[in-house]
C-alpha positions as CSV (number, residue, x, y, z in Angstrom):
1,X,41.8,36.8,-62.5
2,X,39.3,34.3,-61.0
3,X,39.9,32.3,-57.9
4,X,36.6,30.6,-58.0
5,X,38.0,27.2,-58.9
6,X,38.4,23.7,-57.5
7,X,41.4,22.2,-55.5
8,X,43.6,19.9,-57.5
9,X,43.4,17.0,-55.2
10,X,40.8,15.4,-52.8
11,X,41.6,15.8,-49.0
12,X,42.7,13.1,-46.6
13,X,43.6,15.8,-44.0
14,X,41.7,19.1,-43.4
15,X,43.2,21.6,-41.0
16,X,40.9,24.5,-40.1
17,X,41.4,27.9,-38.6
18,X,39.5,28.5,-35.3
19,X,38.4,32.1,-34.8
20,X,36.0,33.5,-37.6
21,X,36.1,30.2,-39.5
22,X,34.6,27.7,-37.0
23,X,33.7,30.0,-34.0
24,X,32.8,33.5,-33.0
25,X,35.1,35.0,-30.3
26,X,35.0,38.5,-31.8
27,X,34.1,40.3,-28.6
28,X,37.1,39.0,-26.6
29,X,39.4,39.4,-29.6
30,X,38.5,43.1,-30.1
31,X,38.7,43.8,-26.4
32,X,42.2,42.5,-26.3
33,X,43.3,44.4,-29.4
34,X,41.8,47.5,-27.9
35,X,44.1,46.9,-24.9
36,X,47.2,46.5,-27.1
37,X,47.0,49.5,-29.5
38,X,47.1,52.3,-26.9
39,X,50.4,50.6,-25.6
40,X,52.2,50.7,-28.9
41,X,54.8,53.2,-27.7
42,X,55.2,51.5,-24.3
43,X,55.8,48.2,-26.1
44,X,58.4,49.7,-28.4
45,X,56.1,49.0,-31.4
46,X,55.2,52.5,-32.6
47,X,58.3,53.0,-34.7
48,X,57.9,49.5,-36.2
49,X,54.6,50.3,-37.9
50,X,54.6,50.1,-41.7
51,X,54.4,53.2,-43.8
52,X,50.9,53.6,-45.4
53,X,52.4,53.8,-48.9
54,X,53.8,50.3,-48.4
55,X,50.3,48.9,-47.7
56,X,48.7,46.2,-49.9
57,X,45.4,48.1,-50.4
58,X,44.1,51.6,-49.9
59,X,41.9,50.2,-47.1
60,X,45.0,48.8,-45.3
61,X,46.7,52.1,-45.6
62,X,43.7,53.9,-44.0
63,X,43.6,51.4,-41.1
64,X,47.3,51.8,-40.5
65,X,47.1,55.7,-40.6
66,X,44.2,55.7,-38.2
67,X,45.9,53.4,-35.7
68,X,49.1,55.5,-35.9
69,X,47.1,58.7,-35.2
70,X,44.6,57.3,-32.7
71,X,46.1,54.2,-31.1
72,X,42.9,52.3,-31.7
73,X,40.9,50.7,-34.5
74,X,38.4,52.8,-36.3
75,X,34.9,52.2,-34.9
76,X,33.7,51.1,-38.4
77,X,36.3,48.4,-38.5
78,X,35.2,47.1,-35.1
79,X,31.5,47.3,-36.1
80,X,32.1,45.4,-39.3
81,X,33.9,42.5,-37.4
82,X,35.5,41.3,-40.6
83,X,39.2,41.4,-39.8
84,X,41.1,39.2,-37.5
85,X,43.8,40.0,-34.9
86,X,46.4,38.2,-37.1
87,X,45.4,40.3,-40.2
88,X,45.4,43.5,-38.1
89,X,49.0,42.8,-37.0
90,X,50.0,41.9,-40.6
91,X,48.6,45.3,-41.8
92,X,50.4,47.2,-39.0
93,X,53.8,45.4,-38.9
94,X,54.1,43.7,-42.3
95,X,57.2,41.4,-42.5
96,X,58.6,42.5,-39.1
97,X,58.4,39.2,-37.3
98,X,59.9,40.5,-34.0
99,X,57.3,43.3,-33.8
100,X,54.5,40.8,-34.5
101,X,55.8,38.5,-31.8
102,X,55.7,41.3,-29.2
103,X,52.2,42.3,-30.4
104,X,50.9,38.7,-30.1
105,X,52.5,38.3,-26.7
106,X,50.8,41.5,-25.5
107,X,47.5,40.3,-27.0
108,X,47.8,37.0,-25.1
109,X,48.2,38.8,-21.9
110,X,45.1,40.9,-22.5
111,X,43.0,38.1,-24.0
112,X,43.3,36.2,-20.7
113,X,41.0,38.8,-19.1
114,X,38.3,38.4,-21.7
115,X,38.3,34.7,-22.8
116,X,34.8,33.3,-22.1
117,X,31.9,32.8,-24.4
118,X,32.6,31.0,-27.7
119,X,29.8,30.1,-30.1
120,X,29.8,28.2,-33.4
121,X,30.0,30.5,-36.4
122,X,27.3,28.4,-38.1
123,X,24.5,26.4,-36.4
124,X,25.4,23.1,-38.1
125,X,29.2,23.1,-37.8
126,X,29.4,20.1,-35.4
127,X,27.3,18.0,-37.8
128,X,29.4,19.1,-40.8
129,X,32.6,18.2,-39.0
130,X,31.2,14.8,-38.2
131,X,30.3,14.4,-41.9
132,X,33.9,15.1,-42.8
133,X,35.1,12.5,-40.3
134,X,32.6,10.0,-41.8
135,X,34.3,10.6,-45.2
136,X,37.5,9.2,-43.6
137,X,39.1,12.7,-43.4
138,X,41.5,13.5,-40.6
139,X,40.7,16.8,-39.0
140,X,42.8,19.3,-37.2
141,X,42.4,22.8,-35.8
142,X,45.0,25.5,-36.2
143,X,45.2,28.8,-34.3
144,X,47.6,31.7,-33.6
145,X,45.8,31.6,-30.2
146,X,47.6,30.5,-27.1
147,X,47.0,26.8,-26.2
148,X,45.7,27.8,-22.8
149,X,42.9,29.7,-24.5
150,X,42.3,27.1,-27.3
151,X,42.0,24.2,-24.9
152,X,39.4,26.1,-22.9
153,X,37.4,27.3,-25.9
154,X,37.5,23.9,-27.6
155,X,36.1,22.3,-24.4
156,X,33.2,24.7,-24.0
157,X,32.0,25.5,-27.5
158,X,28.5,24.4,-28.3
159,X,27.8,23.6,-24.7
160,X,29.7,20.3,-24.6
161,X,32.9,20.9,-26.6
162,X,34.4,19.7,-29.8
163,X,37.5,17.9,-28.5
164,X,36.3,14.6,-29.9
165,X,36.2,16.0,-33.5
166,X,39.8,16.8,-34.0
167,X,42.8,14.5,-34.3
168,X,45.3,17.3,-33.8
169,X,45.5,20.8,-32.5
170,X,48.3,23.3,-33.2
171,X,48.5,26.6,-31.3
172,X,50.5,29.8,-31.5
173,X,52.7,29.2,-28.5
174,X,53.5,25.7,-29.7
175,X,55.9,27.0,-32.4
176,X,58.6,29.5,-32.9
177,X,56.7,31.6,-35.4
178,X,52.9,32.1,-35.8
179,X,51.0,32.5,-39.0
180,X,51.9,33.5,-41.7
181,X,54.9,31.4,-41.1
182,X,54.2,27.7,-41.9
183,X,55.2,26.4,-38.5
184,X,51.7,25.7,-37.2
185,X,50.7,23.6,-40.2
186,X,54.1,21.8,-40.2
187,X,53.7,21.0,-36.5
188,X,50.1,19.6,-37.0
189,X,51.3,17.4,-39.9
190,X,54.3,16.3,-38.0
191,X,52.1,15.3,-35.1
192,X,50.0,13.3,-37.5
193,X,53.2,11.7,-39.0
194,X,52.7,12.9,-42.5
195,X,54.2,15.3,-45.0
196,X,52.7,18.4,-46.5
197,X,51.1,18.0,-50.0
198,X,48.0,19.0,-51.9
199,X,45.9,16.3,-50.2
200,X,46.1,18.4,-47.0
201,X,43.7,21.3,-47.1
202,X,44.0,24.3,-44.9
203,X,40.8,26.4,-44.4
204,X,40.9,29.9,-43.0
205,X,39.1,33.2,-43.2
206,X,42.1,35.6,-43.7
207,X,44.6,36.5,-46.3
208,X,47.2,35.4,-43.7
209,X,45.7,31.9,-43.7
210,X,46.1,31.6,-47.5
211,X,49.7,32.8,-47.3
212,X,50.4,30.3,-44.5
213,X,49.0,27.4,-46.5
214,X,51.1,28.4,-49.5
215,X,54.2,28.6,-47.5
216,X,53.4,25.2,-45.9
217,X,53.0,23.5,-49.3
218,X,49.3,22.5,-48.8
219,X,46.0,23.4,-50.5
220,X,44.6,26.8,-49.5
221,X,40.9,27.3,-49.1
222,X,39.6,30.7,-48.2
223,X,36.5,30.7,-45.9
224,X,34.5,33.8,-47.1
225,X,32.3,34.0,-44.0
226,X,32.4,37.8,-44.2
227,X,30.7,37.6,-47.6
228,X,33.2,39.6,-49.6
229,X,32.2,40.1,-53.3
230,X,34.4,39.0,-56.2
231,X,35.8,42.4,-56.8
232,X,37.1,42.6,-53.2
233,X,38.5,39.0,-53.3
234,X,40.5,40.0,-56.4
235,X,41.8,43.0,-54.6
236,X,43.0,41.2,-51.5
237,X,44.3,38.2,-53.6
238,X,45.8,40.1,-56.6
239,X,48.2,37.4,-57.7
240,X,50.9,39.9,-58.4
241,X,54.7,39.4,-58.0
242,X,54.6,41.3,-54.7
243,X,51.4,39.5,-53.5
244,X,51.3,36.2,-55.3
245,X,49.4,34.0,-52.9
246,X,45.8,33.2,-54.0
247,X,43.5,30.4,-52.7
248,X,42.8,27.2,-54.6
249,X,39.1,27.7,-53.8
250,X,36.7,29.9,-52.0
251,X,33.9,28.6,-49.8
252,X,31.1,30.5,-48.1
253,X,30.3,28.0,-45.4
254,X,31.4,24.7,-43.7
255,X,28.6,23.1,-45.5
256,X,30.3,24.0,-48.8
257,X,33.5,22.6,-47.4
258,X,31.8,19.2,-46.9
259,X,30.2,19.4,-50.4
260,X,33.6,20.2,-52.0
261,X,35.4,17.4,-50.2
262,X,32.7,14.9,-51.0
263,X,32.8,16.0,-54.7
264,X,36.6,15.7,-55.0
265,X,36.6,12.3,-53.2
266,X,33.9,10.9,-55.4
267,X,35.6,12.2,-58.5
268,X,38.9,10.6,-57.4
269,X,37.0,7.2,-56.9
270,X,35.6,7.5,-60.5
271,X,39.0,8.0,-61.9
272,X,40.4,5.0,-59.9
273,X,37.6,2.8,-61.2
274,X,38.2,3.9,-64.8
275,X,41.9,3.1,-64.5
276,X,41.0,-0.4,-63.1
277,X,39.0,-1.1,-66.2
């Protein structure tokens, strides 16, 4: 199965994940996760961990087994810096939404101690976001992160902030359920006064982001900033009955996002001109 394809419709709204898609906040994120995992028993979460045999991949099962035995992430996982807090909690707790809510709440309490430096994941992201706005596209930022932290990080990133670049922001504590539930996307679109459809693109770096987009009824773009090869992409997006959610397209950079949006918009205009004649 190949997921290297194009979206079906050009975007008029693009909603983008924050951490590991637009910015790097890995240090603070992993520090906070390191605080939460030793407290699994205290938080009543130890018995809610998934069984390794129920994991999606062998790698997920290994991560789960290591956390269960050591109450921390394997040093290689931390060193690789390729898995987000949200995906970690998905691997650990699966479909148990109550366990994930408690884990996210504990994470928020810890993250407050570490929130600080936030840097663009790519050097030209601000310019590329401005290009998207110049194309007439409405932009929004989506994050499982607490609004308190998002407001701070959005205001300081790049030295002068990106508040002016986004028309809407939807944060984890704005809604009843965080990703992979569709609530965050639904709230952002509601604030914009529009419905979910394929002309809304959601871009994120995790399998959870793709699932969220699918559940919300919008176009799903996977940001492959980690540089996964095609074999691994097919493993984490198998397209099976149990794990059916696959992205509509895969991009390796925000520059590619701009190029893809520009291509689809130009193609749409050509089709409109042909119909007129």
